[in-house]
SESE-59024 format. One record per residue (C-alpha): residue number from 0; residue in three letters; x, y, z. Coordinates in nm, 3 decimals, decimal comma. Last residue first. Layout:
residues N
+------+------+---------+---------+---------+
| resi | resn |    east |   north |      up |
+------+------+---------+---------+---------+
|  NUM |  ALA |       X |       Y |       Z |
...
+------+------+---------+---------+---------+
end
This chain:
residues 174
+------+------+---------+---------+---------+
| resi | resn |    east |   north |      up |
+------+------+---------+---------+---------+
|  173 |  UNK | -16,446 |   8,686 |  -7,506 |
|  172 |  UNK | -16,203 |   8,656 |  -7,790 |
|  171 |  UNK | -15,858 |   8,602 |  -7,654 |
|  170 |  UNK | -15,767 |   8,288 |  -7,873 |
|  169 |  UNK | -15,909 |   8,477 |  -8,169 |
|  168 |  UNK | -15,609 |   8,748 |  -8,133 |
|  167 |  UNK | -15,355 |   8,447 |  -8,135 |
|  166 |  UNK | -15,519 |   8,276 |  -8,441 |
|  165 |  UNK | -15,507 |   8,633 |  -8,632 |
|  164 |  UNK | -15,142 |   8,713 |  -8,515 |
|  163 |  UNK | -15,042 |   8,351 |  -8,632 |
|  162 |  UNK | -15,230 |   8,361 |  -8,962 |
|  161 |  UNK | -15,109 |   8,722 |  -9,019 |
|  160 |  UNK | -14,733 |   8,587 |  -8,936 |
|  159 |  UNK | -14,771 |   8,329 |  -9,224 |
|  158 |  UNK | -14,914 |   8,581 |  -9,473 |
|  157 |  UNK | -14,646 |   8,840 |  -9,389 |
|  156 |  UNK | -14,356 |   8,576 |  -9,438 |
|  155 |  UNK | -14,493 |   8,508 |  -9,766 |
|  154 |  UNK | -14,521 |   8,860 |  -9,883 |
|  153 |  UNK | -14,161 |   8,889 |  -9,758 |
|  152 |  UNK | -14,058 |   8,594 |  -9,958 |
|  151 |  UNK | -14,240 |   8,728 | -10,278 |
|  150 |  UNK | -14,049 |   9,062 | -10,236 |
|  149 |  UNK | -14,135 |   9,414 | -10,114 |
|  148 |  UNK | -13,836 |   9,577 |  -9,944 |
|  147 |  UNK | -13,897 |   9,944 | -10,020 |
|  146 |  UNK | -14,295 |   9,916 | -10,036 |
|  145 |  UNK | -14,291 |   9,708 |  -9,709 |
|  144 |  UNK | -14,049 |   9,966 |  -9,544 |
|  143 |  UNK | -14,309 |  10,252 |  -9,673 |
|  142 |  UNK | -14,593 |  10,064 |  -9,519 |
|  141 |  UNK | -14,408 |   9,992 |  -9,184 |
|  140 |  UNK | -14,322 |  10,354 |  -9,152 |
|  139 |  UNK | -14,689 |  10,452 |  -9,232 |
|  138 |  UNK | -14,842 |  10,262 |  -8,953 |
|  137 |  UNK | -14,600 |  10,434 |  -8,711 |
|  136 |  UNK | -14,685 |  10,780 |  -8,869 |
|  135 |  UNK | -15,052 |  10,682 |  -8,819 |
|  134 |  UNK | -15,023 |  10,615 |  -8,460 |
|  133 |  UNK | -14,827 |  10,942 |  -8,405 |
|  132 |  UNK | -15,106 |  11,125 |  -8,571 |
|  131 |  UNK | -15,321 |  11,033 |  -8,293 |
|  130 |  UNK | -15,635 |  10,826 |  -8,236 |
|  129 |  UNK | -15,530 |  10,558 |  -8,510 |
|  128 |  UNK | -15,774 |  10,289 |  -8,486 |
|  127 |  UNK | -15,706 |   9,957 |  -8,566 |
|  126 |  UNK | -15,363 |   9,808 |  -8,686 |
|  125 |  UNK | -14,997 |   9,894 |  -8,593 |
|  124 |  UNK | -14,930 |   9,587 |  -8,397 |
|  123 |  UNK | -14,641 |   9,448 |  -8,617 |
|  122 |  UNK | -14,838 |   9,193 |  -8,822 |
|  121 |  UNK | -15,077 |   9,481 |  -8,935 |
|  120 |  UNK | -14,800 |   9,726 |  -9,029 |
|  119 |  UNK | -14,631 |   9,469 |  -9,234 |
|  118 |  UNK | -14,947 |   9,399 |  -9,439 |
|  117 |  UNK | -15,287 |   9,246 |  -9,455 |
|  116 |  UNK | -15,576 |   9,281 |  -9,705 |
|  115 |  UNK | -15,339 |   9,456 |  -9,928 |
|  114 |  UNK | -15,308 |   9,785 | -10,119 |
|  113 |  UNK | -15,138 |   9,788 | -10,458 |
|  112 |  UNK | -14,816 |   9,995 | -10,393 |
|  111 |  UNK | -14,706 |  10,318 | -10,526 |
|  110 |  UNK | -15,008 |  10,469 | -10,328 |
|  109 |  UNK | -14,830 |  10,433 |  -9,993 |
|  108 |  UNK | -14,585 |  10,708 | -10,141 |
|  107 |  UNK | -14,861 |  10,966 | -10,082 |
|  106 |  UNK | -14,806 |  10,943 |  -9,686 |
|  105 |  UNK | -14,457 |  11,054 |  -9,711 |
|  104 |  UNK | -14,597 |  11,427 |  -9,664 |
|  103 |  UNK | -14,758 |  11,351 |  -9,352 |
|  102 |  UNK | -15,039 |  11,623 |  -9,243 |
|  101 |  UNK | -15,200 |  11,696 |  -9,549 |
|  100 |  UNK | -15,186 |  11,354 |  -9,722 |
|   99 |  UNK | -15,311 |  11,216 |  -9,398 |
|   98 |  UNK | -15,621 |  11,428 |  -9,390 |
|   97 |  UNK | -15,703 |  11,345 |  -9,747 |
|   96 |  UNK | -15,642 |  10,969 |  -9,695 |
|   95 |  UNK | -15,860 |  10,965 |  -9,403 |
|   94 |  UNK | -16,155 |  11,124 |  -9,613 |
|   93 |  UNK | -16,085 |  10,848 |  -9,876 |
|   92 |  UNK | -16,116 |  10,553 |  -9,603 |
|   91 |  UNK | -15,788 |  10,375 |  -9,560 |
|   90 |  UNK | -15,635 |  10,111 |  -9,772 |
|   89 |  UNK | -15,419 |   9,862 |  -9,586 |
|   88 |  UNK | -15,046 |   9,870 |  -9,722 |
|   87 |  UNK | -14,981 |   9,546 |  -9,916 |
|   86 |  UNK | -15,013 |   9,166 |  -9,899 |
|   85 |  UNK | -15,331 |   8,983 | -10,049 |
|   84 |  UNK | -15,342 |   9,227 | -10,322 |
|   83 |  UNK | -15,623 |   9,477 | -10,396 |
|   82 |  UNK | -15,801 |   9,610 | -10,689 |
|   81 |  UNK | -15,700 |   9,329 | -10,925 |
|   80 |  UNK | -16,089 |   9,209 | -10,940 |
|   79 |  UNK | -15,995 |   8,890 | -10,762 |
|   78 |  UNK | -15,828 |   9,072 | -10,494 |
|   77 |  UNK | -16,132 |   9,291 | -10,437 |
|   76 |  UNK | -16,322 |   8,963 | -10,420 |
|   75 |  UNK | -16,099 |   8,866 | -10,139 |
|   74 |  UNK | -16,199 |   9,155 |  -9,977 |
|   73 |  UNK | -16,514 |   8,954 |  -9,871 |
|   72 |  UNK | -16,301 |   8,808 |  -9,609 |
|   71 |  UNK | -16,220 |   9,128 |  -9,417 |
|   70 |  UNK | -16,516 |   9,089 |  -9,148 |
|   69 |  UNK | -16,346 |   8,742 |  -9,071 |
|   68 |  UNK | -16,084 |   8,958 |  -8,894 |
|   67 |  UNK | -16,113 |   8,767 |  -8,569 |
|   66 |  UNK | -16,188 |   9,040 |  -8,352 |
|   65 |  UNK | -16,370 |   9,235 |  -8,615 |
|   64 |  UNK | -16,607 |   8,936 |  -8,693 |
|   63 |  UNK | -16,654 |   8,867 |  -8,336 |
|   62 |  UNK | -16,725 |   9,260 |  -8,274 |
|   61 |  UNK | -16,954 |   9,243 |  -8,553 |
|   60 |  UNK | -17,155 |   8,944 |  -8,407 |
|   59 |  UNK | -17,227 |   9,173 |  -8,092 |
|   58 |  UNK | -17,316 |   9,451 |  -8,316 |
|   57 |  UNK | -17,064 |   9,764 |  -8,364 |
|   56 |  UNK | -17,231 |  10,094 |  -8,343 |
|   55 |  UNK | -17,140 |  10,133 |  -7,970 |
|   54 |  UNK | -16,790 |  10,142 |  -8,033 |
|   53 |  UNK | -16,564 |   9,990 |  -7,755 |
|   52 |  UNK | -16,250 |   9,927 |  -7,950 |
|   51 |  UNK | -16,310 |  10,242 |  -8,154 |
|   50 |  UNK | -16,452 |  10,264 |  -8,507 |
|   49 |  UNK | -16,316 |  10,559 |  -8,711 |
|   48 |  UNK | -16,577 |  10,839 |  -8,799 |
|   47 |  UNK | -16,612 |  10,831 |  -9,162 |
|   46 |  UNK | -16,747 |  11,183 |  -9,204 |
|   45 |  UNK | -16,913 |  11,099 |  -9,564 |
|   44 |  UNK | -17,079 |  10,800 |  -9,379 |
|   43 |  UNK | -17,014 |  10,505 |  -9,644 |
|   42 |  UNK | -17,304 |  10,270 |  -9,726 |
|   41 |  UNK | -17,437 |   9,966 |  -9,568 |
|   40 |  UNK | -17,440 |  10,075 |  -9,203 |
|   39 |  UNK | -17,755 |   9,932 |  -9,032 |
|   38 |  UNK | -17,594 |   9,849 |  -8,697 |
|   37 |  UNK | -17,202 |   9,791 |  -8,735 |
|   36 |  UNK | -17,030 |   9,475 |  -8,848 |
|   35 |  UNK | -17,117 |   9,459 |  -9,214 |
|   34 |  UNK | -16,903 |   9,201 |  -9,398 |
|   33 |  UNK | -16,653 |   9,397 |  -9,589 |
|   32 |  UNK | -16,618 |   9,507 |  -9,937 |
|   31 |  UNK | -16,379 |   9,772 | -10,078 |
|   30 |  UNK | -16,516 |  10,010 | -10,338 |
|   29 |  UNK | -16,249 |  10,139 | -10,579 |
|   28 |  UNK | -16,072 |  10,469 | -10,615 |
|   27 |  UNK | -15,748 |  10,480 | -10,822 |
|   26 |  UNK | -15,481 |  10,669 | -10,620 |
|   25 |  UNK | -15,187 |  10,543 | -10,802 |
|   24 |  UNK | -15,259 |  10,189 | -10,680 |
|   23 |  UNK | -15,579 |  10,181 | -10,475 |
|   22 |  UNK | -15,781 |  10,467 | -10,275 |
|   21 |  UNK | -16,085 |  10,348 | -10,090 |
|   20 |  UNK | -16,472 |  10,393 | -10,126 |
|   19 |  UNK | -16,681 |  10,194 |  -9,912 |
|   18 |  UNK | -16,883 |   9,885 |  -9,918 |
|   17 |  UNK | -17,058 |   9,693 |  -9,644 |
|   16 |  UNK | -17,186 |   9,331 |  -9,733 |
|   15 |  UNK | -17,457 |   9,181 |  -9,542 |
|   14 |  UNK | -17,725 |   9,471 |  -9,573 |
|   13 |  UNK | -17,934 |   9,575 |  -9,295 |
|   12 |  UNK | -18,132 |   9,444 |  -8,989 |
|   11 |  UNK | -17,935 |   9,251 |  -8,718 |
|   10 |  UNK | -17,799 |   8,884 |  -8,641 |
|    9 |  UNK | -17,980 |   8,699 |  -8,930 |
|    8 |  UNK | -17,829 |   8,892 |  -9,204 |
|    7 |  UNK | -17,489 |   8,885 |  -9,044 |
|    6 |  UNK | -17,517 |   8,508 |  -8,958 |
|    5 |  UNK | -17,629 |   8,424 |  -9,320 |
|    4 |  UNK | -17,328 |   8,613 |  -9,466 |
|    3 |  UNK | -17,103 |   8,443 |  -9,198 |
|    2 |  UNK | -17,231 |   8,103 |  -9,316 |
|    1 |  UNK | -17,201 |   8,200 |  -9,689 |
|    0 |  UNK | -16,841 |   8,292 |  -9,637 |
+------+------+---------+---------+---------+
end
């Protein structure tokens, strides 16, 4: 993490770690930590535009960090603080929670689980931007399935699959 922190600092001006408010268990707000992957973005933009695949705000190093999920490593601090788990539904920006709570009634059920660094949705391809409501609905279905069937064995399978998915994604970094 020290090497990545130094690379972020060296690659572009701004902070090393980006923080943003997210909802955790029972909608308790917390600051999520990520390595900064965009130009001079240290605090949250109140509008929180979702990053896109070819987003011009993303730095060249940030693109690599995002592709390999290394930008998520500071969330281990969130895990140690008890705000997140290794496995669970991925937490979204507060403004996105507000939107989807209005549009998808079952979305509120996500807050019955501790959010995770990885989850069932992520290993099944429902990660990244959600340009349509159908994309978020798909992610929500995986999150609800995880909440209904959570177990230590499921968490271990998700962690193992995450390693494989991230490794395969990393193999295609250009």
